[in-house]
C-alpha positions as CSV (number, residue, x, y, z in Angstrom):
1,M,9.6,-22.3,-4.7
2,Y,7.7,-19.0,-5.5
3,D,6.1,-20.5,-8.6
4,S,4.6,-23.2,-6.4
5,I,2.9,-20.8,-4.0
6,L,-0.9,-20.9,-3.8
7,E,-2.3,-17.7,-2.5
8,R,-5.7,-17.2,-0.8
9,R,-7.1,-13.8,0.2
10,N,-10.2,-12.6,1.9
11,V,-11.4,-9.2,3.0
12,N,-13.7,-8.7,6.0
13,D,-14.9,-5.2,7.0
14,G,-11.9,-3.7,5.1
15,L,-9.3,-6.0,6.7
16,H,-7.3,-8.0,4.3
17,N,-6.0,-11.4,5.1
18,V,-3.7,-13.7,3.1
19,V,-2.7,-17.3,3.4
20,L,0.2,-18.7,1.3
21,E,0.4,-22.5,0.8
22,I,3.8,-23.9,-0.2
23,P,4.6,-27.6,-0.9
24,V,6.8,-28.7,2.0
25,D,9.3,-30.3,-0.4
26,E,9.8,-27.0,-2.2
27,Y,10.1,-25.1,1.1
28,N,12.7,-27.6,2.4
29,K,14.9,-27.1,-0.7
30,I,15.6,-23.6,0.6
31,Y,14.9,-23.6,4.4
32,D,15.6,-26.1,7.1
33,Q,13.4,-24.6,9.9
34,Y,10.0,-23.0,10.3
35,N,9.8,-19.6,12.0
36,D,7.9,-16.4,11.6
37,E,11.0,-14.4,10.4
38,I,11.4,-16.8,7.4
39,A,7.6,-16.5,6.8
40,L,7.9,-12.7,6.7
41,E,10.8,-12.9,4.3
42,I,8.9,-15.3,2.0
43,L,5.7,-13.1,2.1
44,N,7.6,-9.9,1.4
45,N,9.4,-11.5,-1.6
46,H,6.1,-12.9,-2.9
47,M,4.3,-9.6,-2.6
48,E,7.2,-7.7,-4.2
49,N,7.2,-10.2,-7.1
50,R,3.5,-9.5,-7.6
51,G,3.9,-5.7,-7.4
52,D,1.7,-5.7,-4.3
53,D,2.2,-2.6,-2.1
54,G,0.5,-3.9,1.0
55,R,2.3,-4.1,4.3
56,P,2.1,-7.4,6.1
57,S,1.7,-7.8,9.9
58,N,0.9,-10.6,12.3
59,V,2.8,-13.0,10.1
60,H,2.8,-16.7,11.2
61,I,4.0,-20.0,9.7
62,Q,2.3,-23.3,10.3
63,H,3.6,-26.8,9.4
64,Y,2.2,-29.9,11.0
65,N,4.1,-33.2,11.1
66,N,3.1,-35.4,8.1
67,S,1.6,-32.4,6.3
68,S,2.7,-31.8,2.7
69,I,1.9,-28.1,3.0
70,V,3.5,-25.1,4.8
71,K,1.1,-22.3,5.5
72,I,2.0,-18.7,6.0
73,S,-0.8,-16.4,7.2
74,A,-0.8,-12.6,7.7
75,K,-2.9,-9.4,7.8
76,I,-2.2,-7.0,4.9
77,D,-2.6,-3.2,5.4
78,Y,-3.2,-1.0,2.4
79,L,-4.4,2.2,4.0
80,G,-2.0,5.1,3.8
81,N,0.6,3.1,1.9
82,G,2.8,5.0,-0.6
83,H,4.6,3.2,-3.3
84,T,7.8,3.7,-1.5
85,T,9.8,0.9,-3.2
86,Y,8.5,1.4,-6.7
87,S,10.5,3.3,-9.3
88,G,10.4,3.9,-13.0
89,H,11.0,6.2,-15.9
90,W,8.4,8.7,-14.7
91,E,10.6,9.6,-11.7
92,V,13.2,12.4,-12.0
């Protein structure tokens, strides 16, 4: 499913917004309902896979009947974020 995600981003006055678009058939292979908790899980996994250290908030999922796309929208905060989940050989 993650390989099928189309990501759109925009920045307005320093505020980052993201929309993930997922084909409904790919989404339904894994999930059988649409809720914001699942949307947050998908967004966190997607961002981690990309090495993105932003922190999502205001996460919402949208799926309309007869639509072939599931949309997840969120605000992403980058100010004051440390790379708290990153690790590597440079750490002692």
